[in-house]
N, C-alpha and C positions, 0 to 999 in steps of 0.2 A: 131583278138581274140588271135592270136600266139603272141602275145608280141608285136604288132605293135598297135600304137594307131592309131585310125581314125582322120580324120578330126575335127569331132565333139567332140572330148575329148578336154575337157580345163585342162591346167596345175595350179594345184592349187598355188596360191600365198601365202606367206608369210607375215605374220602380222608385220607391222613396231614396233620395240622394243622401248619403251619410257622411257629415263632414267630420273627419281624421283631424285630430289636433297637430299642430305643426312640431316636427321634430327638432328637439333642442341640438344644437352644435356645441361640440368640445371646444371650439375657437371661441376665446371671449369676444363680446360684442364689438370692445373697442378695437381689437386686433382683425377685425375681419375685413377680407377685402370686398370690395364692392360686387364683384362677382359671387361670393360667398353668401350673400344675404339670403339666397334661394337654397334650399335643402339640397346643395351639392357639394360633395367632398372636396376639402380643400388639397390641392395638389401641391406640392414642396418640387422645386427644381433640383436636381441633383446634378453636379458636375460629372463629364463621362468619366473621368479616371477614378470618382468616388465610388462608383456604382458597386463595381466588384469587392473593392477594399477601403475598409473605414480606416482614416488618418488616425494615429494615437501618437502620445508624445513619445514613445519608446520607438515606434517606426520612424518617425521625424529624425529623432537622434541617430539611429541607423543609416538612414539615409545620408545624413550628412556627413558621416564617417566614413563612409564610401566614395564620396569624393575624392579624386585623385589632385595632389600636390603638384604644382607647376615646378618646373625646375628655377624658376625664378624665387619661389617660395622655399624652397629647399635652400638656396644660398642665403636668404634670408635668415632663416632659422639656423644654419650653420655659422652664420656671423655673429649670430646672436649669443649661441654658446662659446664661441671663440672668445668673444668680449668678456662675458662671465669668467672664463677660466684666466684671463689676464688680469682682470681686475681682482681676483681672487689672491692670484700669484704674488701683485704689487703690494695687496695689504699684508700676505705672509711674510714677506719680506721686509716690508717697513716693522712689522711687529718685532720680527727675530733681531733687525737692528737696535730697536730700541731697547729691546732686553739685554744684549749683550753690552750696551753702553752702559745701562745701568747697574748691570752686575758689575764691570770693571770699575766703575765710581763707586761703588759700595766697598768693594775689595780696596781700592785705593785708601777708601776712607779709613778702613778698619786697620790697614797696614800703618797709616799715619797715625792714628791713634794709639797703635801700640808701641809704634816709636816714642812717642811724646811719653808714655806713662812710663816706658824705661826710663827716658831721662829726666822726668821728673822723679823717680826712684833713687837717682844717683845721689850719693852723700855729697858733701862740700870738700871735705878731707878725711884725712885719716891720722889719727895720733898714735905714735908708739912711745910708751911710758915706761923710760930705762930704770928710772929711780926718781926720788923727788925732786930732783935739781936737774935732769936730764929728759926731755920730752922730744921727741922728732914729730915733725909735722910734714904730712905728705900731701899734697892737691889733688885733687880730682883727676888732672890731666896727667899725673903720673900713676896713680893706682887702679885706673880703668884702662883695660883692654877689650875692646869689643864689648863694651857694656857690661864686662865682668870683673870683679875686684880683685885685685892682687895685689900683694905686697912684695916689694923686692927683697931679696937674701940679705943684702947688706944691711939692711936695716932690721930684719928678721935676727941677723948675727949678733947683733949689739945686744939684743935682749937675751939671746940664749948660751951664745957662745960655742957655736958648732965648730967641730973639726969636720973641714970639706976636703974631699979626694974626687978623682974622676979627671974625665976629659969634655972635649967638644959635644961627645953625644951621651955621655953619661955621668951624672954625679953623686956623689953620697955624702949623705948629713950624718954625722956620728957625735951622739950625746957627751959630753964631757965625761961621763961616767965609764965610755968605752963599750957598753953592753949593746945600748938601743941605738939602732942605726934606721935610715930610710933612702931608697935607691930612687932616684929620678931619672927618665930618659928625656932627650930632647923631642920637647914639642908634641910628648904625650901624655895622654891622661891615666896611663897605668903606672902605678906605684908599687914598690916590694917593702915590705915591713917583716923584718925577722924571716925573710924566704918565702911569705905569704904575699898572693898578687892580692891590688885593691885597685879600683877604678874610681876616679874623680870625675865630677861632672864636667871640667875643664881642665884642659893640658896645661902642663909646666913649660913655660916659656923660656927658651934660651935665646937670649938676646945679647948685641954685642957689649953693652954696658953693663949687665948684668942678669942673673936667674930671677923670675917673677914666678912667684908660687900663690897659685888661689888660695884666698883667704878662707875658703871651706877647709883646707887641709889641715890649718890650725885649731878650726873650731871642731873639727870630727876626728880628728888622729893624732891629738897631742893631749897631754894631760899637763898640767903644773902652768897653762896660760890660758887667757879667756881673752874672746872678744865680745866686747859691750857696744850696743847701740844707741846714741844719747837723741832721742828724736826733737830734742829741744832744740838743740845746736846743730842737729843734722850732721853727725858723724859718730866714725866709727872708732874706738879706743882697744888697743892690744896693749895687755900688760900680765904680769907675772902674777900666780897666786902662791899661798904658801904650800903646796903640793910638790914633789919633786917633778922635771923635767921629765918625759918619756913617752914614747910613739905607741898608739893603741891602735889597733885595728877595730875598727866599728862595723864596717859594711865589705865584708871580704867578698872578691868577685868569684873566688875558688876557692873551696877547703884543700885544694891538695898543695903541697910544700912545692916551693919553683926552683929550680937552681937557675940562677941569673947569670952565670956565666953560658948558659945555651941560648940566652937572648938574643939574635943577631942585633948588630950596630943600626943606626940609620942609614949610614954609608953604603953598608952592604945590602940591606934590603932595597936601596935606590937603584944600585948596581942591578939587581936581579931584575925589576921592573923594565 
């Protein structure tokens, strides 16, 4: 007992120490911090506002939309909208102005072209062949009235020898046979042949110097007389044929026979209006 051990006393043995292999960290070696060299978990810093809510692009967009617009920003937006509207209005006005100007110019060009074409279609003169020795020549300024080709009654009478009756409102041309006749009314396109009414495309003109009859009347409503056009000499020729002279209605405007006495004169119609 005095510091001596008896034979029965056993000496305590030390437990063998087993070395454990080091744990591998998930963080690569080159990204480890100095403190993480030891087998300690790496701690990441988290901002206080992101601890409970994770920021995503959708949440960031919603957050930006919720921002209130200041009055100054509202004024700027309204000013931009107003300028856009004014710019669009100015462009529309300029476009419509150019469109109207181009349309007017095009219409004027068409009208001038039509006028020029009608002038170029006019012949130089008209010849009335009475016989082999007697030919009457009428210049364009005499035979054209408003670009319509006419023949004076006096020159036609030299060829046909009509019997003329009537007054300032109505005239009647009677063939020498005394059977066929045609009635013309003052400045009217309506004519009467044997009591039936027909309509010309141009009126018969009653002027102070003479009566002017459209050349189409000879071509469409008379037999025994012909109208020919000479393209080389640019002239019309009116002459008799071998057939007897008669009035023929080719294009009647009505099939009913009309009593000419019931037709009011020009003076009566003007007084009523």
